[in-house]
C-alpha positions as a LaTeX table, in Angstrom:
\begin{tabular}{lrrr}
\hline
Residue & $x$ (\AA) & $y$ (\AA) & $z$ (\AA) \\
\hline
Met1 & $-16.31$ & 12.21 & 40.58 \\
Thr2 & $-14.59$ & 9.00 & 41.67 \\
Ala3 & $-12.17$ & 7.08 & 39.49 \\
Arg4 & $-14.63$ & 4.17 & 39.27 \\
Ala5 & $-17.39$ & 6.46 & 38.04 \\
Arg6 & $-15.10$ & 7.95 & 35.42 \\
Arg7 & $-14.17$ & 4.48 & 34.20 \\
Arg8 & $-17.79$ & 3.29 & 33.93 \\
Val9 & $-18.76$ & 2.87 & 30.30 \\
Pro10 & $-22.35$ & 3.81 & 29.35 \\
Ala11 & $-24.32$ & 0.86 & 27.99 \\
Pro12 & $-25.44$ & 2.78 & 24.85 \\
Leu13 & $-21.76$ & 3.04 & 23.95 \\
Leu14 & $-20.57$ & $-0.34$ & 25.19 \\
Ile15 & $-23.11$ & $-2.46$ & 23.27 \\
Pro16 & $-22.48$ & $-1.01$ & 19.77 \\
Ala17 & $-18.75$ & $-0.96$ & 20.50 \\
Gly18 & $-18.86$ & $-4.67$ & 21.31 \\
Leu19 & $-20.93$ & $-5.40$ & 18.21 \\
Gly20 & $-18.47$ & $-3.43$ & 16.09 \\
Leu21 & $-15.58$ & $-5.42$ & 17.51 \\
Leu22 & $-17.37$ & $-8.71$ & 16.82 \\
Phe23 & $-18.14$ & $-7.56$ & 13.29 \\
Leu24 & $-14.42$ & $-7.02$ & 12.65 \\
Val25 & $-13.07$ & $-10.05$ & 14.52 \\
Leu26 & $-15.54$ & $-12.81$ & 13.64 \\
Pro27 & $-14.62$ & $-13.02$ & 9.92 \\
Leu28 & $-10.95$ & $-13.34$ & 10.85 \\
Ala29 & $-11.82$ & $-15.97$ & 13.45 \\
Gly30 & $-13.87$ & $-17.84$ & 10.85 \\
Leu31 & $-10.85$ & $-17.85$ & 8.57 \\
Leu32 & $-8.72$ & $-19.39$ & 11.30 \\
Ile33 & $-11.39$ & $-21.92$ & 12.29 \\
Arg34 & $-11.98$ & $-23.14$ & 8.75 \\
Ala35 & $-8.29$ & $-23.30$ & 7.85 \\
Pro36 & $-7.08$ & $-26.78$ & 6.77 \\
Trp37 & $-4.40$ & $-27.01$ & 9.45 \\
Thr38 & $-3.68$ & $-30.69$ & 8.86 \\
Thr39 & $-2.79$ & $-30.19$ & 5.19 \\
Leu40 & $-1.45$ & $-26.66$ & 5.54 \\
Pro41 & 2.26 & $-27.52$ & 5.11 \\
Gln42 & 1.58 & $-29.42$ & 1.89 \\
Arg43 & $-0.66$ & $-26.68$ & 0.50 \\
Leu44 & 1.88 & $-23.99$ & 1.28 \\
Thr45 & 4.46 & $-25.77$ & $-0.86$ \\
Glu46 & 2.20 & $-26.20$ & $-3.88$ \\
Pro47 & 3.72 & $-24.62$ & $-7.03$ \\
Gly48 & 0.77 & $-22.30$ & $-7.61$ \\
Val49 & 0.93 & $-20.90$ & $-4.09$ \\
Leu50 & 4.68 & $-20.36$ & $-4.18$ \\
Thr51 & 4.52 & $-18.75$ & $-7.61$ \\
Ala52 & 1.79 & $-16.32$ & $-6.59$ \\
Leu53 & 3.60 & $-15.51$ & $-3.35$ \\
Arg54 & 6.91 & $-14.93$ & $-5.11$ \\
Leu55 & 5.31 & $-12.71$ & $-7.73$ \\
Ser56 & 3.42 & $-10.76$ & $-5.08$ \\
Leu57 & 6.54 & $-10.10$ & $-3.04$ \\
Gln58 & 8.54 & $-9.08$ & $-6.10$ \\
Thr59 & 5.94 & $-6.74$ & $-7.55$ \\
Ala60 & 5.00 & $-5.18$ & $-4.21$ \\
Thr61 & 8.67 & $-4.51$ & $-3.43$ \\
Thr62 & 9.33 & $-3.06$ & $-6.88$ \\
Ala63 & 6.22 & $-0.90$ & $-6.66$ \\
Thr64 & 7.32 & 0.37 & $-3.25$ \\
Ile65 & 10.75 & 1.31 & $-4.62$ \\
Leu66 & 9.06 & 3.17 & $-7.46$ \\
Cys67 & 6.81 & 4.96 & $-4.96$ \\
Leu68 & 9.84 & 5.94 & $-2.87$ \\
Val69 & 11.68 & 7.36 & $-5.88$ \\
Leu70 & 8.68 & 9.39 & $-7.02$ \\
Gly71 & 6.71 & 9.88 & $-3.81$ \\
Val72 & 9.35 & 11.26 & $-1.42$ \\
Pro73 & 10.22 & 14.23 & $-3.68$ \\
Leu74 & 6.51 & 14.82 & $-4.25$ \\
Ala75 & 5.86 & 14.82 & $-0.50$ \\
Trp76 & 8.76 & 17.25 & 0.01 \\
Leu77 & 7.33 & 19.54 & $-2.67$ \\
Leu78 & 3.91 & 19.56 & $-1.01$ \\
Ala79 & 5.33 & 20.13 & 2.46 \\
Arg80 & 8.12 & 22.61 & 1.80 \\
Val81 & 7.30 & 24.61 & $-1.34$ \\
Glu82 & 4.55 & 27.20 & $-1.71$ \\
Phe83 & 3.22 & 27.26 & $-5.27$ \\
Pro84 & $-0.09$ & 28.07 & $-6.96$ \\
Gly85 & $-2.43$ & 25.11 & $-7.02$ \\
Arg86 & $-0.75$ & 23.20 & $-4.21$ \\
Arg87 & $-4.11$ & 22.25 & $-2.72$ \\
Val88 & $-5.25$ & 20.94 & $-6.07$ \\
Val89 & $-2.08$ & 18.87 & $-6.42$ \\
Arg90 & $-2.55$ & 17.45 & $-2.93$ \\
Ala91 & $-6.13$ & 16.56 & $-3.76$ \\
Leu92 & $-5.06$ & 14.83 & $-6.97$ \\
Val93 & $-2.44$ & 12.84 & $-5.05$ \\
Thr94 & $-5.09$ & 11.52 & $-2.66$ \\
Val95 & $-7.63$ & 10.63 & $-5.37$ \\
Pro96 & $-6.43$ & 6.97 & $-5.64$ \\
Leu97 & $-7.31$ & 6.57 & $-1.95$ \\
Val98 & $-11.02$ & 6.99 & $-2.67$ \\
Leu99 & $-11.11$ & 5.95 & $-6.33$ \\
Pro100 & $-12.46$ & 2.42 & $-6.91$ \\
Pro101 & $-9.41$ & 0.32 & $-7.88$ \\
Val102 & $-11.18$ & $-1.00$ & $-10.98$ \\
Val103 & $-11.60$ & 2.58 & $-12.19$ \\
Gly104 & $-7.88$ & 3.09 & $-11.58$ \\
Gly105 & $-7.18$ & 0.05 & $-13.72$ \\
Val106 & $-9.33$ & 1.40 & $-16.53$ \\
Ala107 & $-7.56$ & 4.77 & $-16.30$ \\
Leu108 & $-4.16$ & 3.08 & $-16.49$ \\
Leu109 & $-5.33$ & 1.10 & $-19.49$ \\
Leu110 & $-6.41$ & 4.28 & $-21.27$ \\
Val111 & $-3.00$ & 5.84 & $-20.66$ \\
Phe112 & $-0.58$ & 2.91 & $-21.00$ \\
Gly113 & $-2.59$ & 0.57 & $-23.24$ \\
Arg114 & $-1.54$ & $-0.02$ & $-26.84$ \\
Arg115 & $-3.97$ & 2.67 & $-27.94$ \\
Gly116 & $-3.46$ & 4.78 & $-24.84$ \\
Ile117 & $-2.07$ & 8.28 & $-24.60$ \\
Val118 & 1.41 & 7.09 & $-23.66$ \\
Gly119 & 1.13 & 3.41 & $-24.52$ \\
Gln120 & 0.72 & 3.88 & $-28.26$ \\
Trp121 & 3.91 & 5.95 & $-28.36$ \\
Leu122 & 5.82 & 3.35 & $-26.33$ \\
Asp123 & 4.58 & 0.61 & $-28.64$ \\
Ala124 & 5.38 & 2.50 & $-31.84$ \\
Ala125 & 8.76 & 3.88 & $-30.77$ \\
Phe126 & 10.18 & 1.06 & $-28.65$ \\
Gly127 & 7.85 & $-1.90$ & $-29.09$ \\
Ile128 & 7.05 & $-1.82$ & $-25.35$ \\
Thr129 & 3.69 & $-3.16$ & $-24.22$ \\
Ile130 & 2.79 & $-2.66$ & $-20.55$ \\
Pro131 & $-0.76$ & $-4.02$ & $-20.03$ \\
Phe132 & $-1.09$ & $-7.67$ & $-19.06$ \\
Thr133 & 2.56 & $-7.93$ & $-18.06$ \\
Thr134 & 4.42 & $-8.02$ & $-14.76$ \\
Thr135 & 5.37 & $-4.39$ & $-15.35$ \\
Gly136 & 1.67 & $-3.64$ & $-15.55$ \\
Val137 & 1.19 & $-5.23$ & $-12.13$ \\
Val138 & 3.90 & $-3.00$ & $-10.69$ \\
Leu139 & 2.34 & 0.14 & $-12.18$ \\
Ala140 & $-1.14$ & $-0.79$ & $-10.95$ \\
Glu141 & 0.16 & $-1.43$ & $-7.44$ \\
Ala142 & 2.19 & 1.77 & $-7.40$ \\
Phe143 & $-0.81$ & 3.81 & $-8.56$ \\
Val144 & $-3.01$ & 2.75 & $-5.66$ \\
Ala145 & $-0.24$ & 2.61 & $-3.03$ \\
Met146 & 1.73 & 5.81 & $-3.59$ \\
Pro147 & $-0.75$ & 8.09 & $-1.77$ \\
Phe148 & $-0.10$ & 6.20 & 1.47 \\
Leu149 & 3.60 & 6.98 & 1.19 \\
Val150 & 3.13 & 10.60 & 0.15 \\
Ile151 & 0.72 & 11.36 & 2.99 \\
Ala152 & 2.95 & 9.73 & 5.60 \\
Val153 & 6.12 & 11.46 & 4.39 \\
Glu154 & 4.41 & 14.83 & 4.02 \\
Gly155 & 3.13 & 14.56 & 7.58 \\
Ala156 & 6.61 & 13.70 & 8.81 \\
Leu157 & 8.10 & 16.66 & 6.92 \\
Arg158 & 5.54 & 19.06 & 8.36 \\
Gly159 & 6.26 & 17.81 & 11.85 \\
Ala160 & 10.06 & 17.96 & 11.49 \\
Asp161 & 12.03 & 20.78 & 13.08 \\
Thr162 & 13.09 & 23.10 & 10.24 \\
Arg163 & 15.75 & 24.81 & 12.35 \\
Phe164 & 18.28 & 22.15 & 11.40 \\
Glu165 & 17.65 & 22.80 & 7.71 \\
Glu166 & 17.89 & 26.55 & 8.26 \\
Ala167 & 21.18 & 26.11 & 10.14 \\
Ala168 & 22.57 & 24.00 & 7.29 \\
Ala169 & 21.54 & 26.69 & 4.80 \\
Thr170 & 23.30 & 29.41 & 6.81 \\
Leu171 & 26.46 & 27.29 & 6.76 \\
Gly172 & 26.40 & 27.24 & 2.98 \\
Ala173 & 24.73 & 23.90 & 2.29 \\
Gly174 & 22.72 & 23.74 & $-0.91$ \\
Arg175 & 19.16 & 22.47 & $-1.21$ \\
Trp176 & 20.23 & 19.01 & $-2.35$ \\
Thr177 & 22.88 & 18.64 & 0.38 \\
Thr178 & 20.41 & 19.80 & 3.01 \\
Phe179 & 17.79 & 17.38 & 1.72 \\
Thr180 & 20.09 & 14.35 & 1.66 \\
His181 & 22.07 & 15.03 & 4.85 \\
Ile182 & 19.52 & 16.77 & 7.09 \\
Thr183 & 15.94 & 16.34 & 5.88 \\
Leu184 & 16.01 & 12.65 & 5.00 \\
Pro185 & 17.55 & 11.53 & 8.33 \\
Leu186 & 15.02 & 13.68 & 10.21 \\
Val187 & 12.01 & 12.11 & 8.51 \\
Ala188 & 13.45 & 8.61 & 8.08 \\
Pro189 & 10.93 & 7.05 & 10.54 \\
Gly190 & 8.06 & 8.61 & 8.58 \\
Ile191 & 9.50 & 7.37 & 5.30 \\
Ala192 & 9.89 & 3.88 & 6.74 \\
Ala193 & 6.32 & 3.84 & 8.04 \\
Gly194 & 4.99 & 5.14 & 4.74 \\
Ala195 & 7.00 & 2.58 & 2.80 \\
Val196 & 5.64 & $-0.27$ & 4.93 \\
Leu197 & 2.05 & 0.92 & 4.45 \\
Cys198 & 2.72 & 1.38 & 0.75 \\
Trp199 & 4.15 & $-2.14$ & 0.46 \\
Ala200 & 1.20 & $-3.65$ & 2.32 \\
Arg201 & $-1.30$ & $-1.83$ & 0.10 \\
Ala202 & 0.56 & $-2.95$ & $-3.01$ \\
Leu203 & 0.62 & $-6.53$ & $-1.77$ \\
Gly204 & $-3.15$ & $-6.55$ & $-1.32$ \\
Glu205 & $-4.09$ & $-4.77$ & $-4.54$ \\
Phe206 & $-6.72$ & $-6.54$ & $-6.63$ \\
Gly207 & $-9.05$ & $-4.35$ & $-8.71$ \\
Ala208 & $-6.55$ & $-2.24$ & $-10.64$ \\
Thr209 & $-4.28$ & $-5.25$ & $-11.16$ \\
Ile210 & $-6.89$ & $-7.56$ & $-12.66$ \\
Thr211 & $-8.21$ & $-4.75$ & $-14.88$ \\
Phe212 & $-4.89$ & $-3.46$ & $-16.15$ \\
Ala213 & $-2.66$ & $-6.55$ & $-15.96$ \\
Gly214 & $-5.05$ & $-9.48$ & $-16.11$ \\
Asn215 & $-4.84$ & $-12.76$ & $-14.21$ \\
Phe216 & $-2.14$ & $-14.89$ & $-15.81$ \\
Pro217 & $-0.42$ & $-17.44$ & $-13.52$ \\
Gly218 & 3.30 & $-16.82$ & $-13.16$ \\
Arg219 & 3.10 & $-13.44$ & $-14.89$ \\
Thr220 & 0.38 & $-11.28$ & $-13.36$ \\
Gln221 & $-1.45$ & $-13.53$ & $-10.89$ \\
Thr222 & $-0.63$ & $-12.11$ & $-7.47$ \\
Met223 & $-1.91$ & $-13.47$ & $-4.15$ \\
Pro224 & $-5.26$ & $-11.60$ & $-4.12$ \\
Leu225 & $-5.96$ & $-12.71$ & $-7.67$ \\
Ala226 & $-5.03$ & $-16.28$ & $-6.78$ \\
Val227 & $-7.50$ & $-16.13$ & $-3.85$ \\
Tyr228 & $-10.23$ & $-14.94$ & $-6.21$ \\
Leu229 & $-9.53$ & $-17.72$ & $-8.69$ \\
Ala230 & $-9.25$ & $-20.40$ & $-6.00$ \\
Leu231 & $-12.67$ & $-19.47$ & $-4.59$ \\
Glu232 & $-14.22$ & $-20.82$ & $-7.77$ \\
Thr233 & $-12.42$ & $-24.17$ & $-7.73$ \\
Asp234 & $-10.81$ & $-24.93$ & $-4.36$ \\
Leu235 & $-12.08$ & $-23.24$ & $-1.19$ \\
Gln236 & $-9.32$ & $-24.74$ & 0.96 \\
Ala237 & $-6.64$ & $-23.27$ & $-1.28$ \\
Ala238 & $-8.36$ & $-19.89$ & $-1.08$ \\
Ile239 & $-8.30$ & $-20.11$ & 2.72 \\
Val240 & $-4.60$ & $-20.95$ & 2.74 \\
Leu241 & $-3.77$ & $-18.01$ & 0.49 \\
Ser242 & $-5.92$ & $-15.75$ & 2.65 \\
Leu243 & $-4.09$ & $-16.93$ & 5.74 \\
Ile244 & $-0.79$ & $-15.89$ & 4.22 \\
Leu245 & $-2.11$ & $-12.39$ & 3.53 \\
Leu246 & $-3.58$ & $-12.25$ & 7.05 \\
Val247 & $-0.20$ & $-13.10$ & 8.58 \\
Val248 & 1.45 & $-10.40$ & 6.49 \\
Ser249 & $-1.18$ & $-7.87$ & 7.59 \\
Val250 & $-0.70$ & $-8.70$ & 11.26 \\
Ala251 & 3.07 & $-8.43$ & 10.85 \\
Ile252 & 2.64 & $-4.98$ & 9.27 \\
Leu253 & 0.49 & $-3.81$ & 12.16 \\
Ala254 & 2.98 & $-5.20$ & 14.67 \\
Ser255 & 5.85 & $-3.37$ & 12.99 \\
Leu256 & 3.94 & $-0.08$ & 13.08 \\
Arg257 & 2.30 & $-0.46$ & 16.49 \\
Asp258 & 4.36 & 2.28 & 18.13 \\
Arg259 & 3.55 & 4.79 & 15.39 \\
Trp260 & $-0.07$ & 4.06 & 14.57 \\
Ile261 & $-1.84$ & 2.03 & 17.27 \\
Ala262 & 0.03 & 2.74 & 20.48 \\
Ser263 & $-2.09$ & 4.05 & 23.35 \\
Pro264 & $-1.41$ & 7.62 & 24.50 \\
\hline
\end{tabular}
């Protein structure tokens, strides 16, 4: 078979592939075409836009830090430790990936609300109320984003060469020393990739946030919520906010191109 024959794409595959590409690209092109380019600089400096952007960046970053603190040890546990029920734990970790975000928000409300399992104790003992606060936004974002980090880090840990850890153990290094000086540097690229994906997912979270934290400007109104609100009153403002999120998404893909979308 010649090289040209091998490269020939069958029409039954080429046509649906082209339609699939158009289906994904045309909405993004429509966003760019309808963007108010002439007034874009002024709209980007409007107080509401800047406030929503600042809040989104702050909460997404805080949520990512929380996911790193909790998710990296969890990924190490799933990848390195054999224990009864590990498959069940892994399944539970991935549930937020397929769970409708609104359902996640309801679940968070039932746990951390004033009458929730944990929330009523926090309110009675410390006077802490989490729902409809910026802290609530962080928790909602962390809930839906942590699985991305855990899966990425667990995959990196499973693919890492364990001989270095075994050599450190034979030289007398403890588990914690081995983890901090050997394991973490080995899987640092995986942690970085997982953190970026986690941050991007947190930045775009909508359903769990609006259910658990509400939509209060300056306190819980992140960029996706601002887009939703602007659609009802000002379409041009919604397009501008969407453009910002689109630019962030493209930047995320560009930063991870070598790991996730590079050709073999």
